[in-house]
N, C-alpha and C positions, 0 to 999 in steps of 0.2 A: 352727320351734321348736327351740331347742337343749336338749340334755340334759347338764347339768353333771356328772352322775354316770356318763356312758357310759364314759369311760376307766377309772375305778375299777371299775365293774361288769365290764368286759371282762377286766381283770386278775384279779379275784376269780373270775370264771367259768372262766378258764383254769386257775387254781390248783385250784379245786374239782374240775374234770374231770381234771386231771393227777394229782390225789391221790384219784381215785375209789376208794371203799372199799365193802366188803360191808356188809350190814345190821348185823352185830354190831359192827364197828369204828365205824360211824356212831353207833350207840346208845351206845357207850362214850364217844364224843366229845360228842354233842349231846343225848342223851336219846332221847325217842320219835322213831321213824322211821316214815314211811308209804310204802307202795307207791302207785302211781297209783290203783288201785281203792280203797285205804283212804283216801287223801287225798280222793277224790271222795265217799266215803261220809260223811266227817267235816266237809268244808269245801265252800263254794261258791267257785270261782275267780272273782276279780274282774279280775285283769290280771297279765301277765307282764312283767318286765324282768329277764331272765336275769342272774344266777342266782337271782333272787327271784320269788316269786309272792305277790301280795296276795290274801288269802282272807277269807271270813267263816265263822266256826265255826257249823255248823248247830245245835248243841246249845243255844247261848245268843245267837247273833247277834253275838258279839264279832268285830271286825275285827282282822286282824294280817297277819303275813307268815311265809313259810317260805322256806328256801333249797332248791335242788334240784341234783342231779347228773344229767347227761344219761343215764348208764348205757350200755347196758342192764344190769340193769334201772334204771329211773329211780326214785330215792328222794327223798323230801321230808323235811326235818328242820329243827331250829333254830327252832321256833315262837317268835314274838315278838308279843305283844299290842301293838296300836296304842294308845299312851298319850295320844292327843289327846282 
């Protein structure tokens, strides 16, 4: 099975990790930021395709995605609801 997004995701992953930022900088850029523990409390992880994670929000079951930087610490940010 081929992944047509792999090259773009690898470039984005390298960019996100090269520009790794602290929590405050990420919040200024993307809004809410989650640590790993916070992300696990708020979301159920469905799958990873770095730098993205597909999640289901526990509060209401809404599916969406977050981006993440590897860190340490690892931070999750950029919540996008799945609009399908």
